[in-house]
CHARMM-style PDB file with segment names, atoms N, HN, CA, C and O in Angstrom:
ATOM      1  N   MET     1      80.798  97.662  83.080  1.00  0.00      PROA
ATOM      2  CA  MET     1      81.879  97.554  84.018  1.00  0.00      PROA
ATOM      3  C   MET     1      83.157  97.236  83.252  1.00  0.00      PROA
ATOM      4  O   MET     1      83.155  96.451  82.304  1.00  0.00      PROA
ATOM      5  N   PHE     2      84.238  97.859  83.680  1.00  0.00      PROA
ATOM      6  HN  PHE     2      84.240  98.497  84.451  1.00  0.00      PROA
ATOM      7  CA  PHE     2      85.548  97.619  83.096  1.00  0.00      PROA
ATOM      8  C   PHE     2      86.521  97.254  84.207  1.00  0.00      PROA
ATOM      9  O   PHE     2      86.373  97.700  85.344  1.00  0.00      PROA
ATOM     10  N   THR     3      87.499  96.454  83.877  1.00  0.00      PROA
ATOM     11  HN  THR     3      87.619  96.092  82.952  1.00  0.00      PROA
ATOM     12  CA  THR     3      88.568  96.122  84.814  1.00  0.00      PROA
ATOM     13  C   THR     3      89.866  96.666  84.250  1.00  0.00      PROA
ATOM     14  O   THR     3      90.088  96.639  83.040  1.00  0.00      PROA
ATOM     15  N   ALA     4      90.735  97.166  85.143  1.00  0.00      PROA
ATOM     16  HN  ALA     4      90.556  97.188  86.126  1.00  0.00      PROA
ATOM     17  CA  ALA     4      91.969  97.789  84.663  1.00  0.00      PROA
ATOM     18  C   ALA     4      93.094  97.645  85.675  1.00  0.00      PROA
ATOM     19  O   ALA     4      92.873  97.557  86.883  1.00  0.00      PROA
ATOM     20  N   CYS     5      94.302  97.624  85.142  1.00  0.00      PROA
ATOM     21  HN  CYS     5      94.482  97.695  84.161  1.00  0.00      PROA
ATOM     22  CA  CYS     5      95.503  97.664  85.973  1.00  0.00      PROA
ATOM     23  C   CYS     5      95.841  99.136  86.229  1.00  0.00      PROA
ATOM     24  O   CYS     5      95.169 100.033  85.719  1.00  0.00      PROA
ATOM     25  N   GLU     6      96.878  99.369  87.017  1.00  0.00      PROA
ATOM     26  HN  GLU     6      97.423  98.641  87.432  1.00  0.00      PROA
ATOM     27  CA  GLU     6      97.316 100.737  87.333  1.00  0.00      PROA
ATOM     28  C   GLU     6      97.634 101.531  86.060  1.00  0.00      PROA
ATOM     29  O   GLU     6      97.292 102.709  85.957  1.00  0.00      PROA
ATOM     30  N   GLU     7      98.276 100.892  85.113  1.00  0.00      PROA
ATOM     31  HN  GLU     7      98.554  99.935  85.197  1.00  0.00      PROA
ATOM     32  CA  GLU     7      98.706 101.566  83.882  1.00  0.00      PROA
ATOM     33  C   GLU     7      97.536 101.972  82.985  1.00  0.00      PROA
ATOM     34  O   GLU     7      97.625 102.982  82.287  1.00  0.00      PROA
ATOM     35  N   HSD     8      96.448 101.209  82.991  1.00  0.00      PROA
ATOM     36  HN  HSD     8      96.377 100.389  83.558  1.00  0.00      PROA
ATOM     37  CA  HSD     8      95.356 101.441  82.043  1.00  0.00      PROA
ATOM     38  C   HSD     8      94.082 101.997  82.671  1.00  0.00      PROA
ATOM     39  O   HSD     8      93.026 101.961  82.039  1.00  0.00      PROA
ATOM     40  N   ILE     9      94.154 102.509  83.897  1.00  0.00      PROA
ATOM     41  HN  ILE     9      95.011 102.538  84.411  1.00  0.00      PROA
ATOM     42  CA  ILE     9      92.951 103.046  84.533  1.00  0.00      PROA
ATOM     43  C   ILE     9      92.383 104.231  83.745  1.00  0.00      PROA
ATOM     44  O   ILE     9      91.164 104.372  83.646  1.00  0.00      PROA
ATOM     45  N   ASP    10      93.244 105.080  83.185  1.00  0.00      PROA
ATOM     46  HN  ASP    10      94.235 104.965  83.265  1.00  0.00      PROA
ATOM     47  CA  ASP    10      92.753 106.216  82.391  1.00  0.00      PROA
ATOM     48  C   ASP    10      91.979 105.748  81.165  1.00  0.00      PROA
ATOM     49  O   ASP    10      90.954 106.333  80.816  1.00  0.00      PROA
ATOM     50  N   MET    11      92.457 104.713  80.520  1.00  0.00      PROA
ATOM     51  HN  MET    11      93.290 104.237  80.803  1.00  0.00      PROA
ATOM     52  CA  MET    11      91.757 104.169  79.347  1.00  0.00      PROA
ATOM     53  C   MET    11      90.395 103.610  79.753  1.00  0.00      PROA
ATOM     54  O   MET    11      89.411 103.791  79.036  1.00  0.00      PROA
ATOM     55  N   ALA    12      90.336 102.938  80.891  1.00  0.00      PROA
ATOM     56  HN  ALA    12      91.135 102.791  81.474  1.00  0.00      PROA
ATOM     57  CA  ALA    12      89.075 102.363  81.360  1.00  0.00      PROA
ATOM     58  C   ALA    12      88.062 103.459  81.681  1.00  0.00      PROA
ATOM     59  O   ALA    12      86.881 103.329  81.358  1.00  0.00      PROA
ATOM     60  N   ILE    13      88.518 104.535  82.313  1.00  0.00      PROA
ATOM     61  HN  ILE    13      89.477 104.641  82.575  1.00  0.00      PROA
ATOM     62  CA  ILE    13      87.626 105.659  82.615  1.00  0.00      PROA
ATOM     63  C   ILE    13      87.106 106.276  81.320  1.00  0.00      PROA
ATOM     64  O   ILE    13      85.906 106.520  81.192  1.00  0.00      PROA
ATOM     65  N   ASP    14      87.987 106.530  80.365  1.00  0.00      PROA
ATOM     66  HN  ASP    14      88.962 106.332  80.469  1.00  0.00      PROA
ATOM     67  CA  ASP    14      87.573 107.099  79.078  1.00  0.00      PROA
ATOM     68  C   ASP    14      86.571 106.196  78.367  1.00  0.00      PROA
ATOM     69  O   ASP    14      85.571 106.675  77.833  1.00  0.00      PROA
ATOM     70  N   GLU    15      86.833 104.907  78.358  1.00  0.00      PROA
ATOM     71  HN  GLU    15      87.646 104.518  78.791  1.00  0.00      PROA
ATOM     72  CA  GLU    15      85.941 103.945  77.697  1.00  0.00      PROA
ATOM     73  C   GLU    15      84.576 103.904  78.390  1.00  0.00      PROA
ATOM     74  O   GLU    15      83.543 103.812  77.726  1.00  0.00      PROA
ATOM     75  N   PHE    16      84.573 103.970  79.713  1.00  0.00      PROA
ATOM     76  HN  PHE    16      85.412 104.045  80.253  1.00  0.00      PROA
ATOM     77  CA  PHE    16      83.322 103.975  80.474  1.00  0.00      PROA
ATOM     78  C   PHE    16      82.494 105.208  80.120  1.00  0.00      PROA
ATOM     79  O   PHE    16      81.303 105.094  79.829  1.00  0.00      PROA
ATOM     80  N   ILE    17      83.121 106.384  80.145  1.00  0.00      PROA
ATOM     81  HN  ILE    17      84.088 106.476  80.382  1.00  0.00      PROA
ATOM     82  CA  ILE    17      82.407 107.625  79.836  1.00  0.00      PROA
ATOM     83  C   ILE    17      81.896 107.607  78.398  1.00  0.00      PROA
ATOM     84  O   ILE    17      80.778 108.052  78.138  1.00  0.00      PROA
ATOM     85  N   PHE    18      82.687 107.105  77.470  1.00  0.00      PROA
ATOM     86  HN  PHE    18      83.595 106.743  77.681  1.00  0.00      PROA
ATOM     87  CA  PHE    18      82.254 106.998  76.078  1.00  0.00      PROA
ATOM     88  C   PHE    18      81.039 106.078  75.957  1.00  0.00      PROA
ATOM     89  O   PHE    18      80.107 106.376  75.209  1.00  0.00      PROA
ATOM     90  N   THR    19      81.046 104.968  76.686  1.00  0.00      PROA
ATOM     91  HN  THR    19      81.803 104.726  77.293  1.00  0.00      PROA
ATOM     92  CA  THR    19      79.975 103.977  76.598  1.00  0.00      PROA
ATOM     93  C   THR    19      78.702 104.418  77.313  1.00  0.00      PROA
ATOM     94  O   THR    19      77.609 104.304  76.757  1.00  0.00      PROA
ATOM     95  N   TYR    20      78.833 104.923  78.546  1.00  0.00      PROA
ATOM     96  HN  TYR    20      79.721 105.016  78.998  1.00  0.00      PROA
ATOM     97  CA  TYR    20      77.668 105.203  79.391  1.00  0.00      PROA
ATOM     98  C   TYR    20      77.317 106.686  79.495  1.00  0.00      PROA
ATOM     99  O   TYR    20      76.259 107.028  80.023  1.00  0.00      PROA
ATOM    100  N   GLU    21      78.176 107.562  79.007  1.00  0.00      PROA
ATOM    101  HN  GLU    21      79.035 107.284  78.579  1.00  0.00      PROA
ATOM    102  CA  GLU    21      77.954 109.006  79.031  1.00  0.00      PROA
ATOM    103  C   GLU    21      77.684 109.532  80.436  1.00  0.00      PROA
ATOM    104  O   GLU    21      76.846 110.413  80.624  1.00  0.00      PROA
ATOM    105  N   GLU    22      78.387 108.997  81.409  1.00  0.00      PROA
ATOM    106  HN  GLU    22      79.068 108.280  81.257  1.00  0.00      PROA
ATOM    107  CA  GLU    22      78.323 109.466  82.787  1.00  0.00      PROA
ATOM    108  C   GLU    22      79.623 109.083  83.494  1.00  0.00      PROA
ATOM    109  O   GLU    22      80.311 108.156  83.067  1.00  0.00      PROA
ATOM    110  N   PRO    23      79.958 109.787  84.565  1.00  0.00      PROA
ATOM    111  CA  PRO    23      81.208 109.457  85.265  1.00  0.00      PROA
ATOM    112  C   PRO    23      81.087 108.139  86.021  1.00  0.00      PROA
ATOM    113  O   PRO    23      80.012 107.802  86.518  1.00  0.00      PROA
ATOM    114  N   PRO    24      82.178 107.399  86.109  1.00  0.00      PROA
ATOM    115  CA  PRO    24      82.144 106.101  86.784  1.00  0.00      PROA
ATOM    116  C   PRO    24      82.464 106.201  88.270  1.00  0.00      PROA
ATOM    117  O   PRO    24      82.915 107.234  88.765  1.00  0.00      PROA
ATOM    118  N   GLU    25      82.221 105.114  88.951  1.00  0.00      PROA
ATOM    119  HN  GLU    25      81.855 104.274  88.548  1.00  0.00      PROA
ATOM    120  CA  GLU    25      82.708 104.921  90.307  1.00  0.00      PROA
ATOM    121  C   GLU    25      83.935 104.022  90.194  1.00  0.00      PROA
ATOM    122  O   GLU    25      83.891 102.988  89.528  1.00  0.00      PROA
ATOM    123  N   LEU    26      85.016 104.410  90.835  1.00  0.00      PROA
ATOM    124  HN  LEU    26      85.053 105.250  91.376  1.00  0.00      PROA
ATOM    125  CA  LEU    26      86.244 103.612  90.820  1.00  0.00      PROA
ATOM    126  C   LEU    26      86.359 102.866  92.136  1.00  0.00      PROA
ATOM    127  O   LEU    26      86.191 103.451  93.206  1.00  0.00      PROA
ATOM    128  N   ARG    27      86.641 101.588  92.057  1.00  0.00      PROA
ATOM    129  HN  ARG    27      86.777 101.113  91.188  1.00  0.00      PROA
ATOM    130  CA  ARG    27      86.812 100.769  93.258  1.00  0.00      PROA
ATOM    131  C   ARG    27      88.086  99.961  93.125  1.00  0.00      PROA
ATOM    132  O   ARG    27      88.379  99.413  92.062  1.00  0.00      PROA
ATOM    133  N   LEU    28      88.836  99.891  94.203  1.00  0.00      PROA
ATOM    134  HN  LEU    28      88.597 100.336  95.066  1.00  0.00      PROA
ATOM    135  CA  LEU    28      89.986  98.985  94.244  1.00  0.00      PROA
ATOM    136  C   LEU    28      89.451  97.573  94.360  1.00  0.00      PROA
ATOM    137  O   LEU    28      88.573  97.313  95.183  1.00  0.00      PROA
ATOM    138  N   ILE    29      89.951  96.671  93.567  1.00  0.00      PROA
ATOM    139  HN  ILE    29      90.664  96.883  92.898  1.00  0.00      PROA
ATOM    140  CA  ILE    29      89.426  95.309  93.574  1.00  0.00      PROA
ATOM    141  C   ILE    29      89.618  94.642  94.933  1.00  0.00      PROA
ATOM    142  O   ILE    29      88.813  93.794  95.319  1.00  0.00      PROA
ATOM    143  N   GLU    30      90.663  95.007  95.660  1.00  0.00      PROA
ATOM    144  HN  GLU    30      91.317  95.695  95.347  1.00  0.00      PROA
ATOM    145  CA  GLU    30      90.904  94.396  96.970  1.00  0.00      PROA
ATOM    146  C   GLU    30      89.865  94.817  98.004  1.00  0.00      PROA
ATOM    147  O   GLU    30      89.749  94.175  99.048  1.00  0.00      PROA
ATOM    148  N   GLU    31      89.098  95.895  97.736  1.00  0.00      PROA
ATOM    149  HN  GLU    31      89.193  96.417  96.888  1.00  0.00      PROA
ATOM    150  CA  GLU    31      88.043  96.340  98.643  1.00  0.00      PROA
ATOM    151  C   GLU    31      86.745  95.564  98.440  1.00  0.00      PROA
ATOM    152  O   GLU    31      85.851  95.623  99.284  1.00  0.00      PROA
ATOM    153  N   LEU    32      86.635  94.850  97.348  1.00  0.00      PROA
ATOM    154  HN  LEU    32      87.362  94.802  96.662  1.00  0.00      PROA
ATOM    155  CA  LEU    32      85.384  94.177  97.008  1.00  0.00      PROA
ATOM    156  C   LEU    32      85.386  92.735  97.478  1.00  0.00      PROA
ATOM    157  O   LEU    32      86.365  92.013  97.290  1.00  0.00      PROA
ATOM    158  N   SER    33      84.298  92.322  98.084  1.00  0.00      PROA
ATOM    159  HN  SER    33      83.503  92.909  98.237  1.00  0.00      PROA
ATOM    160  CA  SER    33      84.202  90.944  98.561  1.00  0.00      PROA
ATOM    161  C   SER    33      83.940  89.970  97.420  1.00  0.00      PROA
ATOM    162  O   SER    33      84.108  88.762  97.588  1.00  0.00      PROA
ATOM    163  N   VAL    34      83.533  90.477  96.269  1.00  0.00      PROA
ATOM    164  HN  VAL    34      83.397  91.458  96.133  1.00  0.00      PROA
ATOM    165  CA  VAL    34      83.240  89.616  95.121  1.00  0.00      PROA
ATOM    166  C   VAL    34      84.397  89.584  94.137  1.00  0.00      PROA
ATOM    167  O   VAL    34      84.213  89.198  92.982  1.00  0.00      PROA
ATOM    168  N   ALA    35      85.573  89.978  94.569  1.00  0.00      PROA
ATOM    169  HN  ALA    35      85.722  90.291  95.507  1.00  0.00      PROA
ATOM    170  CA  ALA    35      86.725  90.090  93.670  1.00  0.00      PROA
ATOM    171  C   ALA    35      87.004  88.807  92.908  1.00  0.00      PROA
ATOM    172  O   ALA    35      87.404  88.863  91.745  1.00  0.00      PROA
ATOM    173  N   ASP    36      86.805  87.659  93.527  1.00  0.00      PROA
ATOM    174  HN  ASP    36      86.479  87.613  94.472  1.00  0.00      PROA
ATOM    175  CA  ASP    36      87.071  86.394  92.849  1.00  0.00      PROA
ATOM    176  C   ASP    36      86.117  86.141  91.690  1.00  0.00      PROA
ATOM    177  O   ASP    36      86.454  85.424  90.748  1.00  0.00      PROA
ATOM    178  N   ASP    37      84.921  86.735  91.760  1.00  0.00      PROA
ATOM    179  HN  ASP    37      84.647  87.317  92.525  1.00  0.00      PROA
ATOM    180  CA  ASP    37      83.929  86.538  90.705  1.00  0.00      PROA
ATOM    181  C   ASP    37      84.152  87.465  89.511  1.00  0.00      PROA
ATOM    182  O   ASP    37      83.589  87.241  88.439  1.00  0.00      PROA
ATOM    183  N   LEU    38      84.964  88.495  89.689  1.00  0.00      PROA
ATOM    184  HN  LEU    38      85.422  88.676  90.560  1.00  0.00      PROA
ATOM    185  CA  LEU    38      85.198  89.472  88.632  1.00  0.00      PROA
ATOM    186  C   LEU    38      86.369  89.049  87.769  1.00  0.00      PROA
ATOM    187  O   LEU    38      87.115  88.131  88.110  1.00  0.00      PROA
ATOM    188  N   HSD    39      86.517  89.733  86.650  1.00  0.00      PROA
ATOM    189  HN  HSD    39      85.912  90.479  86.374  1.00  0.00      PROA
ATOM    190  CA  HSD    39      87.662  89.462  85.772  1.00  0.00      PROA
ATOM    191  C   HSD    39      88.943  89.677  86.555  1.00  0.00      PROA
ATOM    192  O   HSD    39      89.088  90.703  87.220  1.00  0.00      PROA
ATOM    193  N   SER    40      89.856  88.757  86.496  1.00  0.00      PROA
ATOM    194  HN  SER    40      89.739  87.924  85.956  1.00  0.00      PROA
ATOM    195  CA  SER    40      91.104  88.891  87.238  1.00  0.00      PROA
ATOM    196  C   SER    40      92.200  89.530  86.401  1.00  0.00      PROA
ATOM    197  O   SER    40      93.326  89.683  86.873  1.00  0.00      PROA
ATOM    198  N   LYS    41      91.892  89.901  85.181  1.00  0.00      PROA
ATOM    199  HN  LYS    41      90.977  89.776  84.797  1.00  0.00      PROA
ATOM    200  CA  LYS    41      92.879  90.489  84.272  1.00  0.00      PROA
ATOM    201  C   LYS    41      92.393  91.841  83.753  1.00  0.00      PROA
ATOM    202  O   LYS    41      91.197  92.052  83.551  1.00  0.00      PROA
ATOM    203  N   CYS    42      93.338  92.741  83.543  1.00  0.00      PROA
ATOM    204  HN  CYS    42      94.309  92.569  83.707  1.00  0.00      PROA
ATOM    205  CA  CYS    42      93.050  94.032  82.915  1.00  0.00      PROA
ATOM    206  C   CYS    42      92.495  93.769  81.515  1.00  0.00      PROA
ATOM    207  O   CYS    42      93.030  92.944  80.775  1.00  0.00      PROA
ATOM    208  N   GLN    43      91.436  94.463  81.163  1.00  0.00      PROA
ATOM    209  HN  GLN    43      91.002  95.133  81.764  1.00  0.00      PROA
ATOM    210  CA  GLN    43      90.827  94.267  79.847  1.00  0.00      PROA
ATOM    211  C   GLN    43      91.679  94.826  78.712  1.00  0.00      PROA
ATOM    212  O   GLN    43      91.406  94.548  77.545  1.00  0.00      PROA
ATOM    213  N   PHE    44      92.699  95.603  79.033  1.00  0.00      PROA
ATOM    214  HN  PHE    44      92.922  95.830  79.981  1.00  0.00      PROA
ATOM    215  CA  PHE    44      93.503  96.253  78.010  1.00  0.00      PROA
ATOM    216  C   PHE    44      94.845  95.575  77.775  1.00  0.00      PROA
ATOM    217  O   PHE    44      95.410  95.687  76.687  1.00  0.00      PROA
ATOM    218  N   CYS    45      95.373  94.857  78.798  1.00  0.00      PROA
ATOM    219  HN  CYS    45      94.914  94.766  79.682  1.00  0.00      PROA
ATOM    220  CA  CYS    45      96.704  94.262  78.620  1.00  0.00      PROA
ATOM    221  C   CYS    45      96.846  92.865  79.221  1.00  0.00      PROA
ATOM    222  O   CYS    45      97.828  92.177  78.944  1.00  0.00      PROA
ATOM    223  N   GLY    46      95.891  92.437  80.034  1.00  0.00      PROA
ATOM    224  HN  GLY    46      95.093  92.997  80.259  1.00  0.00      PROA
ATOM    225  CA  GLY    46      95.979  91.112  80.630  1.00  0.00      PROA
ATOM    226  C   GLY    46      96.722  91.056  81.954  1.00  0.00      PROA
ATOM    227  O   GLY    46      96.855  89.982  82.540  1.00  0.00      PROA
ATOM    228  N   ALA    47      97.212  92.199  82.437  1.00  0.00      PROA
ATOM    229  HN  ALA    47      97.104  93.072  81.961  1.00  0.00      PROA
ATOM    230  CA  ALA    47      97.878  92.244  83.746  1.00  0.00      PROA
ATOM    231  C   ALA    47      96.833  92.055  84.850  1.00  0.00      PROA
ATOM    232  O   ALA    47      95.638  92.199  84.588  1.00  0.00      PROA
ATOM    233  N   PRO    48      97.252  91.740  86.067  1.00  0.00      PROA
ATOM    234  CA  PRO    48      96.287  91.599  87.164  1.00  0.00      PROA
ATOM    235  C   PRO    48      95.469  92.882  87.357  1.00  0.00      PROA
ATOM    236  O   PRO    48      96.002  93.989  87.276  1.00  0.00      PROA
ATOM    237  N   THR    49      94.187  92.715  87.610  1.00  0.00      PROA
ATOM    238  HN  THR    49      93.754  91.815  87.676  1.00  0.00      PROA
ATOM    239  CA  THR    49      93.280  93.841  87.809  1.00  0.00      PROA
ATOM    240  C   THR    49      93.551  94.525  89.131  1.00  0.00      PROA
ATOM    241  O   THR    49      93.751  93.868  90.153  1.00  0.00      PROA
ATOM    242  N   LYS    50      93.558  95.850  89.110  1.00  0.00      PROA
ATOM    243  HN  LYS    50      93.395  96.384  88.280  1.00  0.00      PROA
ATOM    244  CA  LYS    50      93.676  96.629  90.341  1.00  0.00      PROA
ATOM    245  C   LYS    50      92.398  97.418  90.598  1.00  0.00      PROA
ATOM    246  O   LYS    50      92.031  97.647  91.751  1.00  0.00      PROA
ATOM    247  N   TYR    51      91.714  97.838  89.525  1.00  0.00      PROA
ATOM    248  HN  TYR    51      92.012  97.652  88.589  1.00  0.00      PROA
ATOM    249  CA  TYR    51      90.530  98.686  89.656  1.00  0.00      PROA
ATOM    250  C   TYR    51      89.329  98.101  88.920  1.00  0.00      PROA
ATOM    251  O   TYR    51      89.464  97.432  87.895  1.00  0.00      PROA
ATOM    252  N   ILE    52      88.159  98.374  89.474  1.00  0.00      PROA
ATOM    253  HN  ILE    52      88.050  98.917  90.307  1.00  0.00      PROA
ATOM    254  CA  ILE    52      86.886  98.115  88.817  1.00  0.00      PROA
ATOM    255  C   ILE    52      86.290  99.484  88.511  1.00  0.00      PROA
ATOM    256  O   ILE    52      86.203 100.333  89.398  1.00  0.00      PROA
ATOM    257  N   VAL    53      85.887  99.701  87.288  1.00  0.00      PROA
ATOM    258  HN  VAL    53      85.958  99.012  86.568  1.00  0.00      PROA
ATOM    259  CA  VAL    53      85.272 100.954  86.857  1.00  0.00      PROA
ATOM    260  C   VAL    53      83.821 100.609  86.549  1.00  0.00      PROA
ATOM    261  O   VAL    53      83.543  99.849  85.622  1.00  0.00      PROA
ATOM    262  N   THR    54      82.892 101.170  87.329  1.00  0.00      PROA
ATOM    263  HN  THR    54      83.117 101.788  88.082  1.00  0.00      PROA
ATOM    264  CA  THR    54      81.501 100.759  87.233  1.00  0.00      PROA
ATOM    265  C   THR    54      80.557 101.931  87.481  1.00  0.00      PROA
ATOM    266  O   THR    54      80.998 103.024  87.838  1.00  0.00      PROA
ATOM    267  N   LYS    55      79.265 101.703  87.293  1.00  0.00      PROA
ATOM    268  HN  LYS    55      78.907 100.815  87.003  1.00  0.00      PROA
ATOM    269  CA  LYS    55      78.263 102.722  87.585  1.00  0.00      PROA
ATOM    270  C   LYS    55      78.125 102.869  89.092  1.00  0.00      PROA
ATOM    271  O   LYS    55      78.302 101.914  89.848  1.00  0.00      PROA
ATOM    272  N   GLU    56      77.801 104.103  89.515  1.00  0.00      PROA
ATOM    273  HN  GLU    56      77.657 104.879  88.900  1.00  0.00      PROA
ATOM    274  CA  GLU    56      77.589 104.350  90.935  1.00  0.00      PROA
ATOM    275  C   GLU    56      76.363 103.594  91.411  1.00  0.00      PROA
ATOM    276  O   GLU    56      75.347 103.515  90.721  1.00  0.00      PROA
ATOM    277  N   VAL    57      76.484 103.045  92.599  1.00  0.00      PROA
ATOM    278  HN  VAL    57      77.309 103.110  93.160  1.00  0.00      PROA
ATOM    279  CA  VAL    57      75.352 102.374  93.226  1.00  0.00      PROA
ATOM    280  C   VAL    57      74.607 103.411  94.048  1.00  0.00      PROA
ATOM    281  O   VAL    57      75.186 104.060  94.919  1.00  0.00      PROA
ATOM    282  N   GLU    58      73.328 103.561  93.767  1.00  0.00      PROA
ATOM    283  HN  GLU    58      72.858 103.034  93.059  1.00  0.00      PROA
ATOM    284  CA  GLU    58      72.542 104.580  94.482  1.00  0.00      PROA
ATOM    285  C   GLU    58      71.807 103.981  95.639  1.00  0.00      PROA
ATOM    286  OT1 GLU    58      71.096 104.690  96.352  1.00  0.00      PROA
TER     287      GLU     58
END
């Protein structure tokens, strides 16, 4: 799972695909009820997180 701001979402998607070799599911952090438990900062710059990049839940 990666966390990203608006500016770094492309980097997070690329990093996810490089790591897991499959396309990610993108979620807005405000849609998630567990948002407080997740990283509150972009992993690339430290800005507030806007997106969670994760594996699809089947």
